[in-house]
ZADO-1210 file (C-alpha; in nm, 4 decimals, padded with zeros to 6 digits):
<atoms>
<atom x="14.0203" y="03.4702" z="10.7690" code="MET" pos="1"/>
<atom x="13.7820" y="03.1995" z="10.8040" code="ARG" pos="2"/>
<atom x="13.7783" y="02.8491" z="10.9291" code="VAL" pos="3"/>
<atom x="13.7470" y="02.5995" z="10.6612" code="MET" pos="4"/>
<atom x="13.6017" y="02.2284" z="10.6703" code="ALA" pos="5"/>
<atom x="13.8388" y="01.9546" z="10.6109" code="PRO" pos="6"/>
<atom x="13.8997" y="01.8527" z="10.2229" code="HIS" pos="7"/>
<atom x="13.7718" y="01.5056" z="10.1923" code="PRO" pos="8"/>
<atom x="13.9969" y="01.2357" z="10.0069" code="ALA" pos="9"/>
<atom x="13.7649" y="01.1211" z="09.7448" code="THR" pos="10"/>
<atom x="13.9684" y="01.0261" z="09.4523" code="ARG" pos="11"/>
<atom x="14.0378" y="00.6538" z="09.4296" code="SER" pos="12"/>
<atom x="14.2402" y="00.5862" z="09.1124" code="ALA" pos="13"/>
<atom x="14.6089" y="00.6021" z="09.0911" code="PRO" pos="14"/>
<atom x="14.7162" y="00.9501" z="08.9836" code="ASP" pos="15"/>
<atom x="15.0223" y="00.9214" z="08.7665" code="ILE" pos="16"/>
<atom x="15.1812" y="01.2352" z="08.6663" code="ARG" pos="17"/>
<atom x="15.4527" y="01.2938" z="08.4110" code="MET" pos="18"/>
<atom x="15.5736" y="01.6131" z="08.5904" code="THR" pos="19"/>
<atom x="15.6485" y="01.5762" z="08.9530" code="PRO" pos="20"/>
<atom x="15.4809" y="01.8244" z="09.1811" code="LEU" pos="21"/>
<atom x="15.6568" y="02.0136" z="09.4432" code="SER" pos="22"/>
<atom x="15.6138" y="01.9408" z="09.8152" code="PHE" pos="23"/>
<atom x="15.8562" y="02.0232" z="10.1236" code="ALA" pos="24"/>
<atom x="15.9050" y="02.0038" z="10.4825" code="VAL" pos="25"/>
<atom x="16.0255" y="02.3142" z="10.6763" code="PHE" pos="26"/>
<atom x="16.2063" y="02.3239" z="10.9998" code="GLY" pos="27"/>
<atom x="16.5062" y="02.4350" z="11.1923" code="HIS" pos="28"/>
<atom x="16.7111" y="02.2206" z="11.2292" code="PRO" pos="29"/>
<atom x="16.5736" y="01.9877" z="10.9536" code="ILE" pos="30"/>
<atom x="16.8564" y="01.7548" z="10.8442" code="LYS" pos="31"/>
<atom x="16.7408" y="01.4611" z="11.0528" code="HIS" pos="32"/>
<atom x="16.3884" y="01.4458" z="10.9000" code="SER" pos="33"/>
<atom x="16.2716" y="01.1504" z="10.7418" code="VAL" pos="34"/>
<atom x="15.9742" y="01.3126" z="10.5821" code="SER" pos="35"/>
<atom x="16.1262" y="01.3195" z="10.2125" code="PRO" pos="36"/>
<atom x="16.1652" y="00.9287" z="10.2395" code="MET" pos="37"/>
<atom x="15.8062" y="00.8901" z="10.3745" code="ILE" pos="38"/>
<atom x="15.6486" y="01.0794" z="10.1175" code="HIS" pos="39"/>
<atom x="15.8380" y="00.9252" z="09.8308" code="GLN" pos="40"/>
<atom x="15.7214" y="00.5814" z="09.9632" code="ALA" pos="41"/>
<atom x="15.3799" y="00.7031" z="09.9617" code="PHE" pos="42"/>
<atom x="15.3921" y="00.8282" z="09.6214" code="ALA" pos="43"/>
<atom x="15.5460" y="00.4970" z="09.5212" code="GLN" pos="44"/>
<atom x="15.2728" y="00.3022" z="09.6656" code="GLN" pos="45"/>
<atom x="15.0142" y="00.4995" z="09.4878" code="LEU" pos="46"/>
<atom x="15.1897" y="00.5707" z="09.1422" code="GLY" pos="47"/>
<atom x="15.2268" y="00.9389" z="09.1981" code="ILE" pos="48"/>
<atom x="15.5287" y="01.1482" z="09.0796" code="ALA" pos="49"/>
<atom x="15.6217" y="01.3980" z="09.3312" code="LEU" pos="50"/>
<atom x="15.9428" y="01.6081" z="09.4401" code="ASP" pos="51"/>
<atom x="15.9641" y="01.6510" z="09.8174" code="TYR" pos="52"/>
<atom x="16.2783" y="01.8218" z="09.9877" code="ARG" pos="53"/>
<atom x="16.3553" y="01.9393" z="10.3229" code="ALA" pos="54"/>
<atom x="16.3932" y="02.3153" z="10.3566" code="ILE" pos="55"/>
<atom x="16.6095" y="02.4717" z="10.6564" code="ASP" pos="56"/>
<atom x="16.4560" y="02.8099" z="10.7411" code="ALA" pos="57"/>
<atom x="16.5453" y="02.9936" z="11.0529" code="ALA" pos="58"/>
<atom x="16.2507" y="03.1597" z="11.2283" code="PRO" pos="59"/>
<atom x="16.2993" y="03.5211" z="11.0834" code="ALA" pos="60"/>
<atom x="16.3295" y="03.3591" z="10.7441" code="GLU" pos="61"/>
<atom x="16.0314" y="03.1210" z="10.7461" code="PHE" pos="62"/>
<atom x="15.7574" y="03.3301" z="10.6077" code="ASP" pos="63"/>
<atom x="15.9743" y="03.4581" z="10.3090" code="ALA" pos="64"/>
<atom x="16.0985" y="03.0918" z="10.2661" code="ALA" pos="65"/>
<atom x="15.7432" y="02.9479" z="10.2601" code="VAL" pos="66"/>
<atom x="15.6084" y="03.2172" z="10.0264" code="ARG" pos="67"/>
<atom x="15.9024" y="03.1795" z="09.7689" code="ASN" pos="68"/>
<atom x="15.8442" y="02.7868" z="09.7836" code="PHE" pos="69"/>
<atom x="15.4604" y="02.8331" z="09.6833" code="PHE" pos="70"/>
<atom x="15.5522" y="03.1091" z="09.4372" code="ALA" pos="71"/>
<atom x="15.7705" y="02.8747" z="09.2555" code="ASP" pos="72"/>
<atom x="15.5119" y="02.6192" z="09.2165" code="GLY" pos="73"/>
<atom x="15.5132" y="02.4352" z="09.5572" code="GLY" pos="74"/>
<atom x="15.1632" y="02.2724" z="09.6146" code="ARG" pos="75"/>
<atom x="15.1947" y="02.1673" z="09.9844" code="GLY" pos="76"/>
<atom x="15.4412" y="02.1825" z="10.2759" code="ALA" pos="77"/>
<atom x="15.4732" y="02.0147" z="10.5999" code="ASN" pos="78"/>
<atom x="15.5854" y="02.2235" z="10.8968" code="VAL" pos="79"/>
<atom x="15.7801" y="02.1026" z="11.1912" code="THR" pos="80"/>
<atom x="15.9671" y="02.2626" z="11.4939" code="LEU" pos="81"/>
<atom x="15.9627" y="02.5563" z="11.5418" code="PRO" pos="82"/>
<atom x="15.7542" y="02.6974" z="11.2816" code="HIS" pos="83"/>
<atom x="15.4136" y="02.5603" z="11.3615" code="LYS" pos="84"/>
<atom x="15.2643" y="02.8754" z="11.5116" code="GLY" pos="85"/>
<atom x="15.4143" y="03.0741" z="11.2183" code="ALA" pos="86"/>
<atom x="15.2511" y="02.8489" z="10.9765" code="ALA" pos="87"/>
<atom x="14.8991" y="02.9024" z="11.1308" code="PHE" pos="88"/>
<atom x="14.9726" y="03.2618" z="11.1271" code="ALA" pos="89"/>
<atom x="15.0876" y="03.2695" z="10.7439" code="LEU" pos="90"/>
<atom x="14.7802" y="03.0910" z="10.6395" code="ALA" pos="91"/>
<atom x="14.4705" y="03.2475" z="10.4779" code="ASP" pos="92"/>
<atom x="14.2366" y="02.9519" z="10.5922" code="GLU" pos="93"/>
<atom x="14.2657" y="02.7281" z="10.8897" code="ARG" pos="94"/>
<atom x="14.1253" y="02.3702" z="10.9524" code="SER" pos="95"/>
<atom x="13.8958" y="02.3194" z="11.2620" code="GLU" pos="96"/>
<atom x="14.1990" y="02.1323" z="11.4178" code="ALA" pos="97"/>
<atom x="14.4481" y="02.3991" z="11.3442" code="ALA" pos="98"/>
<atom x="14.2088" y="02.6761" z="11.4726" code="ALA" pos="99"/>
<atom x="14.1623" y="02.5048" z="11.7887" code="CYS" pos="100"/>
<atom x="14.5483" y="02.4404" z="11.8578" code="ALA" pos="101"/>
<atom x="14.6563" y="02.7823" z="11.7077" code="GLY" pos="102"/>
<atom x="14.8937" y="02.5810" z="11.5239" code="THR" pos="103"/>
<atom x="14.9620" y="02.4059" z="11.1724" code="ALA" pos="104"/>
<atom x="15.1800" y="02.1432" z="11.0601" code="ASN" pos="105"/>
<atom x="15.0450" y="02.1398" z="10.7067" code="VAL" pos="106"/>
<atom x="15.0203" y="02.4003" z="10.4642" code="LEU" pos="107"/>
<atom x="14.8311" y="02.3692" z="10.1197" code="THR" pos="108"/>
<atom x="14.8334" y="02.5986" z="09.8188" code="ARG" pos="109"/>
<atom x="14.4604" y="02.6605" z="09.7014" code="LEU" pos="110"/>
<atom x="14.3508" y="02.6880" z="09.3600" code="PRO" pos="111"/>
<atom x="14.3500" y="03.0512" z="09.4056" code="ASP" pos="112"/>
<atom x="14.6660" y="03.0808" z="09.5486" code="GLY" pos="113"/>
<atom x="14.5888" y="03.1234" z="09.8978" code="ARG" pos="114"/>
<atom x="14.7211" y="02.8977" z="10.1705" code="LEU" pos="115"/>
<atom x="14.5143" y="02.6825" z="10.3806" code="ALA" pos="116"/>
<atom x="14.6564" y="02.5585" z="10.7253" code="ALA" pos="117"/>
<atom x="14.5815" y="02.1988" z="10.8759" code="HIS" pos="118"/>
<atom x="14.6913" y="02.0434" z="11.2018" code="ASN" pos="119"/>
<atom x="14.7134" y="01.6560" z="11.1731" code="THR" pos="120"/>
<atom x="14.9164" y="01.6008" z="11.4792" code="ASP" pos="121"/>
<atom x="14.6548" y="01.5126" z="11.7158" code="GLY" pos="122"/>
<atom x="14.4733" y="01.2820" z="11.5065" code="ALA" pos="123"/>
<atom x="14.7938" y="01.1136" z="11.3919" code="GLY" pos="124"/>
<atom x="14.8946" y="01.0567" z="11.7446" code="MET" pos="125"/>
<atom x="14.5883" y="00.9021" z="11.8512" code="LEU" pos="126"/>
<atom x="14.5866" y="00.6608" z="11.5662" code="ARG" pos="127"/>
<atom x="14.9407" y="00.5730" z="11.6645" code="ASP" pos="128"/>
<atom x="14.8727" y="00.5087" z="12.0170" code="MET" pos="129"/>
<atom x="14.5389" y="00.3339" z="12.0032" code="THR" pos="130"/>
<atom x="14.5714" y="00.1402" z="11.6623" code="GLU" pos="131"/>
<atom x="14.9363" y="00.0818" z="11.6557" code="ARG" pos="132"/>
<atom x="15.0190" y="00.0359" z="12.0047" code="HIS" pos="133"/>
<atom x="14.7164" y="-00.0729" z="12.1573" code="ARG" pos="134"/>
<atom x="14.7093" y="00.1926" z="12.4180" code="MET" pos="135"/>
<atom x="14.4056" y="00.2584" z="12.6314" code="THR" pos="136"/>
<atom x="14.3593" y="00.6470" z="12.6988" code="LEU" pos="137"/>
<atom x="14.0140" y="00.6578" z="12.8510" code="ARG" pos="138"/>
<atom x="14.0447" y="00.7208" z="13.2192" code="GLY" pos="139"/>
<atom x="14.4174" y="00.7529" z="13.2203" code="GLN" pos="140"/>
<atom x="14.6138" y="01.0226" z="13.4124" code="SER" pos="141"/>
<atom x="14.8220" y="01.2061" z="13.1663" code="VAL" pos="142"/>
<atom x="15.1545" y="01.4301" z="13.2113" code="LEU" pos="143"/>
<atom x="15.2260" y="01.6526" z="12.9321" code="MET" pos="144"/>
<atom x="15.5954" y="01.7825" z="12.9109" code="LEU" pos="145"/>
<atom x="15.6061" y="02.0957" z="12.7088" code="GLY" pos="146"/>
<atom x="15.3412" y="02.3496" z="12.6031" code="ALA" pos="147"/>
<atom x="15.4442" y="02.4769" z="12.2706" code="GLY" pos="148"/>
<atom x="15.3251" y="02.4043" z="11.9393" code="GLY" pos="149"/>
<atom x="15.3652" y="02.0269" z="11.9604" code="ALA" pos="150"/>
<atom x="15.1818" y="02.0116" z="12.2748" code="ALA" pos="151"/>
<atom x="14.8973" y="02.2239" z="12.1484" code="ARG" pos="152"/>
<atom x="14.8599" y="02.0094" z="11.8660" code="GLY" pos="153"/>
<atom x="14.7644" y="01.7174" z="12.0513" code="VAL" pos="154"/>
<atom x="14.6341" y="01.8427" z="12.3972" code="ALA" pos="155"/>
<atom x="14.2426" y="01.8429" z="12.2751" code="TRP" pos="156"/>
<atom x="14.2762" y="01.5021" z="12.1242" code="ASN" pos="157"/>
<atom x="14.3918" y="01.3389" z="12.4352" code="LEU" pos="158"/>
<atom x="14.0892" y="01.4901" z="12.6075" code="LEU" pos="159"/>
<atom x="13.8737" y="01.3929" z="12.3299" code="ASP" pos="160"/>
<atom x="13.9804" y="01.0483" z="12.3717" code="ALA" pos="161"/>
<atom x="13.8669" y="01.0403" z="12.7449" code="GLY" pos="162"/>
<atom x="14.1942" y="01.1198" z="12.9704" code="VAL" pos="163"/>
<atom x="14.0598" y="01.1779" z="13.3006" code="GLN" pos="164"/>
<atom x="14.3345" y="01.4305" z="13.3961" code="THR" pos="165"/>
<atom x="14.5890" y="01.6374" z="13.1850" code="LEU" pos="166"/>
<atom x="14.8674" y="01.8000" z="13.3726" code="THR" pos="167"/>
<atom x="15.0721" y="02.0331" z="13.1698" code="ILE" pos="168"/>
<atom x="15.4334" y="02.1154" z="13.2812" code="VAL" pos="169"/>
<atom x="15.6483" y="02.3642" z="13.0897" code="ASN" pos="170"/>
<atom x="15.9909" y="02.5308" z="13.1845" code="ARG" pos="171"/>
<atom x="15.8039" y="02.8505" z="13.1252" code="SER" pos="172"/>
<atom x="15.4950" y="02.8281" z="13.3698" code="ARG" pos="173"/>
<atom x="15.3185" y="03.1053" z="13.1762" code="GLU" pos="174"/>
<atom x="15.2998" y="02.8875" z="12.8402" code="SER" pos="175"/>
<atom x="15.1638" y="02.6145" z="13.0456" code="ALA" pos="176"/>
<atom x="14.9026" y="02.8290" z="13.2086" code="GLU" pos="177"/>
<atom x="14.8197" y="02.9677" z="12.8799" code="ALA" pos="178"/>
<atom x="14.7459" y="02.6458" z="12.7138" code="LEU" pos="179"/>
<atom x="14.5408" y="02.5249" z="13.0236" code="ALA" pos="180"/>
<atom x="14.3351" y="02.8250" z="13.0062" code="ALA" pos="181"/>
<atom x="14.2811" y="02.7792" z="12.6234" code="LEU" pos="182"/>
<atom x="14.1671" y="02.4349" z="12.6942" code="ILE" pos="183"/>
<atom x="13.9242" y="02.5640" z="12.9726" code="ALA" pos="184"/>
<atom x="13.8392" y="02.2606" z="13.1262" code="GLU" pos="185"/>
<atom x="13.9737" y="02.3121" z="13.4858" code="PRO" pos="186"/>
<atom x="13.8401" y="02.0020" z="13.6436" code="ASP" pos="187"/>
<atom x="14.0472" y="01.7850" z="13.4028" code="ARG" pos="188"/>
<atom x="14.3557" y="02.0134" z="13.3047" code="VAL" pos="189"/>
<atom x="14.5955" y="02.1840" z="13.5300" code="GLN" pos="190"/>
<atom x="14.9275" y="02.3552" z="13.4808" code="SER" pos="191"/>
<atom x="15.2114" y="02.3122" z="13.7013" code="ARG" pos="192"/>
<atom x="15.5726" y="02.4419" z="13.7529" code="ASP" pos="193"/>
<atom x="15.8610" y="02.2269" z="13.6161" code="TRP" pos="194"/>
<atom x="16.0212" y="02.2629" z="13.9767" code="GLN" pos="195"/>
<atom x="15.7215" y="02.0845" z="14.0953" code="GLN" pos="196"/>
<atom x="15.7799" y="01.7533" z="13.9171" code="LEU" pos="197"/>
<atom x="15.9531" y="01.5854" z="14.2042" code="ALA" pos="198"/>
<atom x="15.6424" y="01.6111" z="14.4298" code="GLU" pos="199"/>
<atom x="15.3963" y="01.4652" z="14.1592" code="PHE" pos="200"/>
<atom x="15.2886" y="01.1061" z="14.2239" code="ALA" pos="201"/>
<atom x="15.3194" y="00.8773" z="13.9028" code="SER" pos="202"/>
<atom x="15.1218" y="00.8850" z="13.5912" code="PHE" pos="203"/>
<atom x="14.9610" y="00.6411" z="13.3647" code="ASP" pos="204"/>
<atom x="15.1010" y="00.8096" z="13.0475" code="LEU" pos="205"/>
<atom x="15.3963" y="01.0623" z="12.9959" code="ILE" pos="206"/>
<atom x="15.3910" y="01.2571" z="12.6619" code="VAL" pos="207"/>
<atom x="15.7165" y="01.4193" z="12.6113" code="HIS" pos="208"/>
<atom x="15.6504" y="01.7361" z="12.3865" code="ALA" pos="209"/>
<atom x="15.9523" y="01.9543" z="12.4438" code="THR" pos="210"/>
<atom x="16.2220" y="02.0356" z="12.1846" code="SER" pos="211"/>
<atom x="16.4895" y="01.9234" z="12.4198" code="ALA" pos="212"/>
<atom x="16.5727" y="01.6129" z="12.2125" code="GLY" pos="213"/>
<atom x="16.5695" y="01.7771" z="11.8917" code="VAL" pos="214"/>
<atom x="16.8051" y="02.0326" z="12.0207" code="LEU" pos="215"/>
<atom x="17.0503" y="01.7836" z="12.1690" code="GLY" pos="216"/>
<atom x="16.9739" y="01.8927" z="12.5191" code="LYS" pos="217"/>
<atom x="16.9234" y="01.6773" z="12.8336" code="SER" pos="218"/>
<atom x="16.6008" y="01.6706" z="13.0054" code="LEU" pos="219"/>
<atom x="16.6425" y="01.5581" z="13.4003" code="PRO" pos="220"/>
<atom x="16.3275" y="01.4024" z="13.5143" code="LEU" pos="221"/>
<atom x="16.2489" y="01.2500" z="13.8471" code="PRO" pos="222"/>
<atom x="16.1934" y="00.8719" z="13.8474" code="ALA" pos="223"/>
<atom x="15.8869" y="00.9248" z="14.0899" code="SER" pos="224"/>
<atom x="15.6880" y="01.0003" z="13.7904" code="LEU" pos="225"/>
<atom x="15.6942" y="00.6444" z="13.6652" code="VAL" pos="226"/>
<atom x="15.5263" y="00.3314" z="13.8072" code="ALA" pos="227"/>
<atom x="15.5104" y="-00.0176" z="13.6700" code="GLY" pos="228"/>
<atom x="15.1693" y="00.0906" z="13.4525" code="ARG" pos="229"/>
<atom x="15.3251" y="00.3954" z="13.3145" code="THR" pos="230"/>
<atom x="15.3870" y="00.4427" z="12.9330" code="ILE" pos="231"/>
<atom x="15.6174" y="00.7021" z="12.8043" code="GLY" pos="232"/>
<atom x="15.5615" y="00.8630" z="12.4584" code="TYR" pos="233"/>
<atom x="15.7786" y="01.1008" z="12.3038" code="ASP" pos="234"/>
<atom x="15.6371" y="01.2990" z="11.9989" code="LEU" pos="235"/>
<atom x="15.9990" y="01.2996" z="11.8406" code="SER" pos="236"/>
<atom x="16.1531" y="01.0146" z="11.6941" code="TYR" pos="237"/>
<atom x="16.5231" y="00.8407" z="11.6499" code="GLY" pos="238"/>
<atom x="16.8078" y="01.0178" z="11.8190" code="ALA" pos="239"/>
<atom x="16.5709" y="01.2928" z="11.9093" code="ALA" pos="240"/>
<atom x="16.3740" y="01.0669" z="12.1305" code="ALA" pos="241"/>
<atom x="16.6316" y="00.8454" z="12.2531" code="ALA" pos="242"/>
<atom x="16.7005" y="01.0277" z="12.6049" code="GLY" pos="243"/>
<atom x="16.3667" y="01.0349" z="12.6803" code="PHE" pos="244"/>
<atom x="16.2856" y="00.6730" z="12.5903" code="LEU" pos="245"/>
<atom x="16.6044" y="00.5608" z="12.7864" code="ALA" pos="246"/>
<atom x="16.4977" y="00.7666" z="13.0951" code="TRP" pos="247"/>
<atom x="16.1429" y="00.6084" z="13.1044" code="ALA" pos="248"/>
<atom x="16.2535" y="00.2526" z="13.0658" code="LYS" pos="249"/>
<atom x="16.5354" y="00.3185" z="13.3423" code="ASN" pos="250"/>
<atom x="16.2661" y="00.4394" z="13.5724" code="ALA" pos="251"/>
<atom x="16.0507" y="00.1396" z="13.5263" code="GLY" pos="252"/>
<atom x="15.7842" y="00.2200" z="13.2674" code="ALA" pos="253"/>
<atom x="15.5819" y="-00.0719" z="13.1345" code="ARG" pos="254"/>
<atom x="15.6400" y="00.0530" z="12.7590" code="GLU" pos="255"/>
<atom x="15.7943" y="00.3553" z="12.5752" code="ALA" pos="256"/>
<atom x="15.7105" y="00.4571" z="12.2216" code="PHE" pos="257"/>
<atom x="15.8736" y="00.7086" z="12.0043" code="ASP" pos="258"/>
<atom x="15.6629" y="00.9398" z="11.7838" code="GLY" pos="259"/>
<atom x="15.7829" y="00.7621" z="11.4442" code="LEU" pos="260"/>
<atom x="15.4327" y="00.6110" z="11.3758" code="GLY" pos="261"/>
<atom x="15.2700" y="00.9444" z="11.4781" code="MET" pos="262"/>
<atom x="15.4822" y="01.1262" z="11.2059" code="LEU" pos="263"/>
<atom x="15.3722" y="00.8486" z="10.9501" code="LEU" pos="264"/>
<atom x="15.0003" y="00.8874" z="11.0446" code="GLU" pos="265"/>
<atom x="15.0250" y="01.2618" z="11.0143" code="THR" pos="266"/>
<atom x="15.2229" y="01.2294" z="10.6907" code="ALA" pos="267"/>
<atom x="14.9537" y="00.9972" z="10.5415" code="ALA" pos="268"/>
<atom x="14.6873" y="01.2539" z="10.6499" code="ASP" pos="269"/>
<atom x="14.8695" y="01.5325" z="10.4771" code="ALA" pos="270"/>
<atom x="14.9406" y="01.3145" z="10.1652" code="PHE" pos="271"/>
<atom x="14.5583" y="01.2527" z="10.1449" code="ALA" pos="272"/>
<atom x="14.4855" y="01.6169" z="10.1504" code="LEU" pos="273"/>
<atom x="14.7082" y="01.6873" z="09.8638" code="TRP" pos="274"/>
<atom x="14.6444" y="01.3896" z="09.6363" code="HIS" pos="275"/>
<atom x="14.3098" y="01.2756" z="09.7375" code="GLY" pos="276"/>
<atom x="14.4272" y="00.9153" z="09.8452" code="GLN" pos="277"/>
<atom x="14.5498" y="00.7831" z="10.1675" code="ARG" pos="278"/>
<atom x="14.8363" y="00.5742" z="10.1693" code="PRO" pos="279"/>
<atom x="14.8947" y="00.2401" z="10.3881" code="GLN" pos="280"/>
<atom x="15.1174" y="00.3189" z="10.6679" code="THR" pos="281"/>
<atom x="15.2269" y="00.0064" z="10.8107" code="GLU" pos="282"/>
<atom x="15.4487" y="-00.1150" z="10.5419" code="PRO" pos="283"/>
<atom x="15.6202" y="00.2271" z="10.5355" code="VAL" pos="284"/>
<atom x="15.6360" y="00.2280" z="10.9250" code="TYR" pos="285"/>
<atom x="15.8235" y="-00.1101" z="10.9135" code="GLN" pos="286"/>
<atom x="16.0783" y="00.0236" z="10.6596" code="THR" pos="287"/>
<atom x="16.1337" y="00.3438" z="10.8357" code="MET" pos="288"/>
<atom x="16.1723" y="00.1768" z="11.1849" code="ARG" pos="289"/>
<atom x="16.4509" y="-00.0575" z="11.0528" code="ARG" pos="290"/>
<atom x="16.6144" y="00.3079" z="10.9059" code="HIS" pos="291"/>
<atom x="16.5716" y="00.4817" z="11.2271" code="THR" pos="292"/>
<atom x="16.6857" y="00.2017" z="11.4506" code="ALA" pos="293"/>
</atoms>
């Protein structure tokens, strides 16, 4: 299986189709997803007819569900918790970003029927952080909570953006150590035990990348991680991010953001891969922000 170069978005004219093409998002759980609304808004913006649905697939059913979807004419799929690693393994080709992270959040059917995996998480997160929220990343100290597929999808991008240090903490220390070893920048990246959180000084940026919020679980964190300069950022959005954002604000963080903007940017990148046009994200962001408030 080879690593592929990214497919450029070259088409500029509206692509109005009489028969809607089929797209989906796979996850477990998935009923909370606003991805269908986002992609329909993008399609309306650009005059493209599509059918986009959410498909709940348990881990044991994921491979079969994806293969059936594409066999039935599916053109592309977004992939979310907990399937990003499985999506990467299922693909025949992988983009450079997906190969680096070992996870994928986008699957695309190629003309010959094979599947291509992409990872747009990190690029989307950075665009949301730096362009929408005007955050400065260069020289910052960052705490990453979580070491699973979501964390793997964004860790390299934070380093490429110039953060000074990245501390990875996960309930399973082995997973945090594995991610730090994969990045292989010991001067900037370190792993620690979850039990050590209370011993840490504060950070400039705390990125919440665990599945706790999506699964409705509490995530007790010490307030000592936060100072007046700290920004909290949750890769989830809506109700799934509410607990972390409340903790960050109560602990005294300067600002706290959920990942709705990241979702919009990653969705726009996937849309461009599939349709050759990148939609404007800000109008849809404002609409979705009201929807998820």
